[in-house]
C-alpha positions as CSV (number, residue, x, y, z in Angstrom):
1,M,-23.5,-7.4,26.9
2,V,-24.5,-11.0,26.3
3,K,-28.1,-9.8,26.0
4,D,-27.1,-7.4,23.2
5,Y,-25.3,-10.1,21.4
6,I,-28.2,-12.5,21.5
7,Y,-30.5,-9.6,20.3
8,F,-28.1,-9.0,17.4
9,I,-27.8,-12.7,16.5
10,G,-31.5,-13.2,16.7
11,S,-32.3,-10.9,13.8
12,T,-31.1,-11.7,10.3
13,R,-31.9,-8.2,9.2
14,R,-29.6,-6.7,11.8
15,Q,-26.8,-9.1,10.8
16,I,-27.1,-8.2,7.2
17,W,-27.2,-4.5,7.9
18,G,-24.2,-4.8,10.3
19,S,-22.2,-6.7,7.7
20,F,-23.1,-4.1,5.0
21,V,-22.0,-1.2,7.2
22,R,-18.7,-3.0,8.1
23,G,-18.1,-3.6,4.4
24,I,-18.7,0.1,3.5
25,F,-16.2,1.2,6.2
26,A,-13.7,-1.4,5.2
27,G,-13.9,-0.2,1.6
28,F,-13.4,3.4,2.5
29,G,-10.5,2.5,4.8
30,G,-8.8,0.6,2.0
31,V,-9.2,3.5,-0.4
32,I,-7.9,6.0,2.1
33,G,-5.0,3.8,3.1
34,A,-4.0,3.1,-0.5
35,S,-4.2,6.9,-1.3
36,L,-1.9,7.7,1.6
37,V,0.6,5.0,0.5
38,V,0.6,6.2,-3.1
39,A,1.0,9.8,-1.9
40,I,4.0,8.9,0.3
41,V,5.6,6.9,-2.6
42,I,5.2,9.9,-4.9
43,V,6.8,12.3,-2.3
44,V,9.7,9.9,-1.7
45,L,10.3,9.5,-5.5
46,Q,10.2,13.3,-5.9
47,F,12.7,13.6,-3.1
48,L,15.0,10.9,-4.5
49,G,14.8,12.6,-7.9
50,Q,16.8,15.5,-6.4
51,A,19.5,13.2,-5.0
52,P,22.8,13.5,-6.8
53,V,23.6,9.8,-7.3
54,V,20.2,8.2,-8.1
55,G,18.4,11.4,-9.1
56,Q,18.7,10.8,-12.9
57,F,17.3,7.3,-12.6
58,F,14.2,8.4,-10.7
59,Q,13.7,11.4,-13.1
60,N,13.8,8.9,-16.0
61,L,11.4,6.6,-14.2
62,S,9.0,9.5,-13.6
63,Q,9.2,10.5,-17.2
64,N,8.4,6.9,-18.3
65,I,5.5,6.7,-16.0
66,H,4.0,10.0,-17.4
67,T,4.6,9.1,-21.0
68,T,3.3,5.5,-20.9
69,P,-0.2,5.2,-22.4
70,T,-2.8,4.1,-19.9
71,T,-5.2,2.5,-22.4
72,P,-4.5,-1.1,-23.5
73,K,-3.9,-1.7,-27.2
């Protein structure tokens, strides 16, 4: 185990490649995690849109989100 660590530390090319691969996987993990959070938020908002007390508020919020232009002026 220590021998492998010394082997890894001894080569700059291996260090750069290892950091690159870790960065790629961290990026993919962030994208997948954010996608899951957004999907869960959308499902919860759709569920709350059917609730009798706050349903109208969330329906209006959903309509505002869909009708707001996405391009800056």
